[in-house]
C-alpha positions, 0 to 999 in steps of 0.5 A, a space after each residue: 500500500 502506498 501512502 501518498 498524503 500529498 497530491 502533486 508530490 512532496 517536493 512542493 512546499 506549498 502543499 503544506 498549506 492545505 494540511 492543518 496537521 502539518 506545521 514547519 517550525 522556524 528551525 525547519 522541523 516539519 511537525 506532523 500531528 495526528 489525533 484520535 479525536 477522543 471516543 476512548 480510542 487508544 493508539 497501538 505502538 505498531 500502528 504509530 511506528 508504521 504510520 510514522 515511518 511511511 509518512 516521514 520516510 516515504 511521503 516526506 522523503 524529499 525533505 528528509 533526504 535534504 536534512 530536514 527532520 520530521 516530527 511525528 506526534 500522535 495525540 490521545 491515549 497511547 500517543 507518542 512523538 518520534 523524530 525522523 531524519 535521513 539516518 533513521 529512515 535509512 536504518 529502520 524498516 517498516 512493519 509491513 502492517 499494511 502490506 497487501 494480503 495483511 
């Protein structure tokens, strides 16, 4: 399954303007925040790991390859925060949680 949250390609910084969950800090960190919106829903670590990797290291690869950091924040029960840079993207592997046939 391909995660492509940025129609038109991640190379266009203006794309971030259309996504309220994404902010770019003054020091160049791309902050991506996801919420459960309450309702007693709890994040599972495996889902956080998979989504974080796919978004930061695949969808935003153009940016991490150029030295930017993607900070993935998951709000709500069981939420956590992870920072991804080029090195982390190259050394971690996705869980294949969303691979075809799973």
